[in-house]
N, C-alpha and C positions, 0 to 999 in steps of 0.2 A: 504494500500500500504506500501511497504518498501522503505527506502531511504538510500542513502550514502552521507555523507557530507565530504568535504575535507577542513581542517582548517590549519592555520599556527600554529606551535608550540609556536612561540615567543609571540603571543598576542591573539590567538584564533580567529582571523579574518577568516570569512568564505570565502573560495576561490571559491567553487561551491557546489551545491547540485543536486543530481540526484535522481529522484523518479522512482521506478520500481513497476508496478502494473497492475492489470487486474480488471475485475468486480468481481473476486473471492477474497477470503481472502489471502492476501500476507503479509508475515512477515519475518523479518530478525532477527536472534538471535545470530549469531556467525560470527566472521571474523578473518582472519589471513593473513598477508602480507608475501609473499615468492617469490623469484626470479622474481621481478618486476611485480607481479600480486597480486591482492586482491582476496581471496577466501571467499565467503559469503555463509552461510548456513541458511536455514529457510524453509518457505513454499512459493510456487509460483503457482498460479492457482490450489490451493488445492493439490499440489503434493509436496512430499519431494524434496528439492532442494538444490543444490550447484551450484553457478555460479562463474566464473572467470571474474574479472573486471580489465580493464586497470586503474591503479591508477592515471595516468596523467589527464584523462578526465571523468572517470566513465563509459565509454562504456563497454557493455558486450562483452567478448571475446568468451565465451561459456556458455551454461546453461544446466545443467544436471538435469532432472526430473525423479523420479521413485516413485513407489508405490502410486497409485491414492487413497489416503486415507488422508483426512484432519486431522485425529486424529493421524497421525504419523509425528513427528516433529523433525527436526534437532535442537538440543539445544546447542551443543558444536562442535567445529571444530579445528583441528590442522593439521600441515603439517609435514611429515617425509621425509626421503630420497627417499622412494619408492612410495609415494602417499599422498593423502588427506584422513584424517580419520574424521568421524563424529560419534556422539552418540546423543541419544535423547530418546524419549518415543513413545510407540506404543500401540494401542489397538488390533493389528493384531495377535501377537504370544506371548506365546504359547496358550493363550486362548483369547477369545473376551470379557471376563468379567472384566478384570482388565487392568491396564496400565503396560507395560513391557518395559525394556530397549532394545534398539537395538544399534548395532555398525556396521559401514560399512566402506569399503575402496574404494576409487576411484583413477584412474590413473590421470595423469596431463592433460588429455584431457576430463575428466568428465565421463569416463566409470566406472560403478560399478564393482569392482573386486570381492568382497565378502561382505556378511552381516551375522550377528548373532543376535539372540534374547536371552535375559536373563530375566527370570522372576520367580516369586513366586506366591503363592495364593493371596498375597496382591498386593498393588500398588508399582511399582518400577520406578524410574526416574534416568536418567543420565544428569548431568549438567556440566561435566568436562571431558576432554580427552587431553592427551599429550603423546609425545614420548620421549624416552631417552634410550640410550644404546641398540638400536635395538629392544626395547620393546614398547608396546602400553599400556598405563594406562588409565583406565576408572573409574570415581568416580560418586557417586550419593547417592540416598537414597533408602531404601527398607523397606517395612512393613512386610516382611517375612524372610525366611531363604534361602539363595542362595546356591545351590550345586556348589562346586568349583572343585578343582583338587583332589577329593577323600575326602576332608574335607568339612564340612559345614561352610559357612561364614555367621555369623549372622549379624543382623543390628547394632551390637555394634563394629565389627572389620572387617578387611579384605579388600583386593583389588582383583579385577578380572584382570587377566593378559592375554594379547594376544601378540604374537610376530609379528614383522614386516617382518620376514623372508619369 
């Protein structure tokens, strides 16, 4: 199961703990506070998952599940002006033989707007995502060479860039 705990910043005292779970594997890996909601990303009922939670009591406002594949996992989450962005790893695309990066955008109601997969012949993972200047930045690791904007981005340098437009 996954959980959310609310603590006081002054002394760390636990104010409440909320547990979210099913009989399946449920895990939370990323969280971001924005406009009086907490957005949490991970796995819920073996589905890729982002949920919006009321920060005052931990109650779920909405729960968005997609891609019924326990091997596709939200590992990072951020919030921009136009939506919620997640990245992670997947066995689904472009091949089923290695782990690949995926990036997705959701609106503020939990509807998936778009998703992309980035992969090489080796394993690729994303553990970080953030927005800035109308752009979306994704970071992680690769064991191959990622094709970018006409140039090859090796595992020694480079950033994959998406726009929030």
